[in-house]
C-alpha positions in Angstrom: -38.2 72.0 119.2 -36.1 74.6 117.4 -32.5 73.7 116.5 -29.8 75.6 118.4 -28.1 78.4 116.5 -24.8 77.7 114.7 -21.5 78.9 116.2 -18.4 78.8 114.0 -15.3 78.4 116.3 -11.8 79.1 115.1 -10.0 76.1 116.7 -6.3 75.9 116.8 -6.4 72.8 119.0 -4.9 74.6 122.0 -6.4 75.1 125.4 -8.0 78.5 124.8 -9.8 77.6 121.6 -10.9 74.2 123.1 -12.5 76.0 126.1 -14.1 78.5 123.7 -15.6 75.6 121.7 -16.9 73.9 124.9 -18.5 77.1 126.1 -20.1 77.7 122.6 -21.4 74.1 122.6 -23.5 74.8 125.6 -26.1 76.8 123.6 -25.0 76.3 119.9 -24.4 73.7 117.3 -20.7 73.8 116.5 -18.9 74.2 113.2 -15.1 74.2 113.6 -12.5 75.9 111.5 -8.7 75.3 111.6 -6.2 77.5 109.8 -2.7 76.3 109.1 -0.2 79.0 108.3 3.1 77.1 108.2 3.6 77.1 112.0 6.0 74.5 113.3 3.3 73.1 115.6 0.8 72.7 112.7 0.7 68.9 112.5 0.1 68.6 116.3 -2.5 71.4 116.2 -4.4 69.7 113.3 -4.4 66.4 115.2 -5.8 68.1 118.3 -8.4 69.9 116.1 -9.6 66.6 114.7 -9.6 64.9 118.2 -11.7 67.8 119.6 -14.1 67.6 116.7 -14.5 63.9 117.3 -14.9 64.4 121.0 -17.8 66.8 120.6 -19.3 64.9 117.6 -18.8 67.9 115.3 -19.3 67.0 111.6 -19.1 70.5 110.2 -15.3 71.1 110.0 -13.1 73.0 107.7 -9.3 72.9 107.5 -7.7 75.7 105.4 -4.4 77.4 104.7 -3.1 80.9 105.4 0.4 80.3 104.0 1.1 84.0 103.4 1.7 84.4 107.2 4.8 82.2 107.0 5.9 84.2 103.9 5.7 87.4 106.0 8.4 85.9 108.2 9.9 87.4 111.3 8.8 84.5 113.7 10.5 81.5 115.1 7.0 79.8 115.0 7.2 79.8 111.2 10.9 79.6 110.6 12.6 76.4 111.7 16.1 78.0 111.6 15.2 80.2 114.6 15.2 79.3 118.3 11.5 78.9 119.2 12.1 78.3 122.9 14.5 80.9 124.4 14.8 83.6 121.8 13.6 87.2 122.3 13.7 90.1 119.9 16.6 92.3 120.8 15.5 94.9 123.3 11.9 93.7 123.3 9.8 91.7 125.8 8.0 90.2 122.7 8.9 86.4 122.3 10.4 85.4 119.0 7.4 83.1 118.4 5.2 86.2 117.8 3.7 85.9 114.3 3.2 89.4 112.9 -0.4 90.1 111.9 -1.6 86.6 112.7 -4.6 87.5 114.9 -5.5 90.4 112.6 -5.7 87.9 109.6 -7.5 85.2 111.6 
């Protein structure tokens, strides 16, 4: 029997990436990647990443850093001095937790 193909899943530990990993696992062997970028939720995300890897029995994991995203600034998600719950950019519907260029880099 042929081994299933490998799927590398970028896993934050949140609901969306957890579901993506579960779907990928149906037909693939998983390798999981977590990228920390100085987000205020990083410790909890990393713990969820490890729990999910254990749950699925994934041994191919990599945790890496993208610290330059925090250096870009402009987000309450990477700046503890800003309100991460209720703040909005002045005149914009964009929440203050938006991290500029995050998804482009990831």
